C-alpha positions in Angstrom: 5.8 -34.7 -24.2 9.4 -35.9 -24.5 11.9 -33.2 -23.4 15.3 -33.0 -24.9 17.1 -31.0 -22.2 20.6 -31.8 -23.3 20.4 -30.1 -26.7 18.3 -27.3 -25.2 21.0 -26.6 -22.6 23.7 -26.6 -25.3 21.7 -24.1 -27.4 21.1 -21.8 -24.4 24.7 -22.0 -23.4 25.9 -21.0 -26.8 23.4 -18.2 -27.0 24.6 -16.8 -23.7 28.2 -17.1 -24.9 27.4 -15.1 -28.1 25.6 -12.4 -26.0 28.5 -12.2 -23.5 31.1 -11.9 -26.3 29.1 -9.2 -28.0 28.7 -7.2 -24.8 32.4 -7.5 -23.9 34.0 -7.4 -27.3 35.3 -10.9 -27.3 35.9 -13.1 -30.3 34.1 -16.4 -30.1 34.3 -19.4 -32.3 31.8 -22.2 -31.7 32.4 -25.8 -32.7 29.3 -28.0 -33.1 30.4 -31.6 -33.0 27.9 -34.3 -34.2 27.6 -37.6 -32.4 31.1 -38.0 -31.0 32.5 -41.5 -31.4 35.8 -43.1 -30.5 37.5 -44.3 -27.4 35.8 -43.3 -24.1 38.3 -41.6 -21.9 35.9 -41.1 -19.0 34.7 -44.0 -16.8 31.0 -43.5 -17.7 29.0 -43.8 -20.9 28.4 -40.4 -22.6 25.2 -39.5 -24.6 26.9 -39.9 -28.0 28.3 -43.4 -27.3 25.0 -44.4 -25.7 23.3 -43.9 -29.1 25.7 -46.5 -30.6 25.4 -48.8 -27.6 21.6 -48.9 -27.9 21.9 -49.5 -31.6 24.3 -52.4 -31.0 21.8 -53.9 -28.5 19.0 -53.9 -31.1 17.1 -50.7 -30.2 14.4 -49.7 -32.7 14.5 -46.0 -31.7 14.7 -44.0 -35.0 15.9 -40.8 -33.4 13.4 -39.1 -35.7 13.7 -35.7 -34.1 17.5 -35.6 -34.6 19.7 -35.7 -37.6 22.7 -38.0 -37.1 26.1 -36.8 -37.9 29.1 -38.7 -36.6 32.6 -37.6 -35.9 35.6 -39.2 -34.3 36.5 -37.5 -31.0 40.1 -37.1 -32.2 38.7 -35.0 -35.1 36.9 -32.8 -32.7 40.2 -32.2 -30.8 42.0 -31.5 -34.1 39.2 -29.1 -35.1 39.6 -27.2 -31.8 43.4 -26.8 -32.3 42.9 -25.9 -36.0 40.4 -23.2 -35.2 42.5 -21.9 -32.2 45.5 -21.5 -34.5 43.6 -20.0 -37.4 43.5 -16.2 -37.1 40.7 -16.0 -39.7 38.4 -18.5 -37.8 35.1 -16.9 -36.8 31.5 -17.9 -36.2 30.1 -21.4 -36.0 31.6 -24.6 -37.3 29.8 -27.9 -37.8 32.1 -30.7 -37.0 30.9 -33.9 -38.6 31.9 -36.5 -41.1 28.5 -36.2 -42.7 24.8 -36.1 -42.0 22.8 -39.3 -42.3 19.4 -40.8 -42.0 19.6 -42.8 -38.8 18.5 -45.9 -40.7 21.5 -45.4 -43.1 23.8 -45.1 -40.1 22.4 -48.3 -38.6 23.0 -50.1 -41.9 26.6 -49.0 -41.9 27.0 -50.1 -38.3 25.5 -53.5 -39.0 28.1 -54.1 -41.8 31.0 -53.0 -39.6 30.0 -55.2 -36.6 27.7 -57.9 -38.0 27.9 -59.9 -34.7 25.5 -57.4 -33.1 21.7 -57.4 -33.4 21.5 -54.0 -35.1 17.9 -53.3 -36.2 17.4 -52.7 -39.9 15.1 -49.7 -40.5 12.8 -49.5 -43.5 12.3 -46.1 -45.2 13.3 -42.7 -43.9 13.9 -42.4 -40.2 14.0 -38.6 -40.4 11.4 -37.7 -43.0 12.7 -35.1 -45.4 16.3 -35.1 -44.1 18.8 -34.9 -46.9 22.1 -36.6 -46.4 25.2 -34.5 -46.7 28.7 -35.7 -47.0 30.5 -32.3 -46.7 28.4 -30.7 -44.0 31.6 -29.5 -42.3 32.8 -27.7 -45.4 34.2 -24.8 -43.4 36.5 -27.1 -41.5 37.4 -29.2 -44.6 38.4 -26.0 -46.4 40.7 -25.2 -43.5 42.4 -28.6 -44.0 40.7 -30.9 -41.5 40.6 -34.5 -42.8 37.9 -36.5 -41.1 38.4 -40.0 -39.9 36.1 -42.4 -41.8 32.9 -43.2 -39.9 33.7 -46.9 -40.1 36.9 -46.3 -38.0 35.0 -44.1 -35.5 32.4 -46.8 -35.1 35.0 -49.5 -34.7 37.0 -47.5 -32.1 33.8 -46.9 -30.1 32.8 -50.6 -30.2 36.3 -51.6 -29.0 36.1 -49.1 -26.2 32.6 -50.2 -25.2 33.8 -53.8 -25.1 36.8 -52.9 -23.0 34.7 -51.0 -20.5 32.1 -53.8 -20.5 29.3 -51.4 -21.6 27.9 -54.0 -24.0 27.3 -56.6 -21.3 25.6 -59.8 -22.3 23.8 -58.1 -25.2 26.5 -59.0 -27.7 25.5 -62.0 -29.7 27.8 -65.0 -29.9 28.1 -65.6 -33.6 
């Protein structure tokens, strides 16, 4: 059985934060960013950018057990500031530019950077998942304007190239 410890740990940490806040009378606001794309500030590859890296290298993994939302890392930072400065902010906020079938996301990526061997998926990659453009309606209503997914993908690709995380896998077209 494949274990998904990263999302499990995030879920357990949030649950503990909510329990702690309730016990001690604290106000908690949770931000749930989707797959964070954009420039990598750290020296290592993170989980979100690894998804794009694998896709660029031709991976056929459908990520069928995960919905895929994408968000530029700068939008996550802006959401944090926006919520911190908003006295009415409360509860949980989904921070994503939308929710997509992984196959639809792969198709978009293949158009943005056609020089990479991005696999074209046929049919639904997450059976039953409905795409949603305004999944982060609560943040949008507070005034957050999301960076287009195309820009987030491009910024990530440029960063992956600069840090040599694409290696020899990039095709020469």
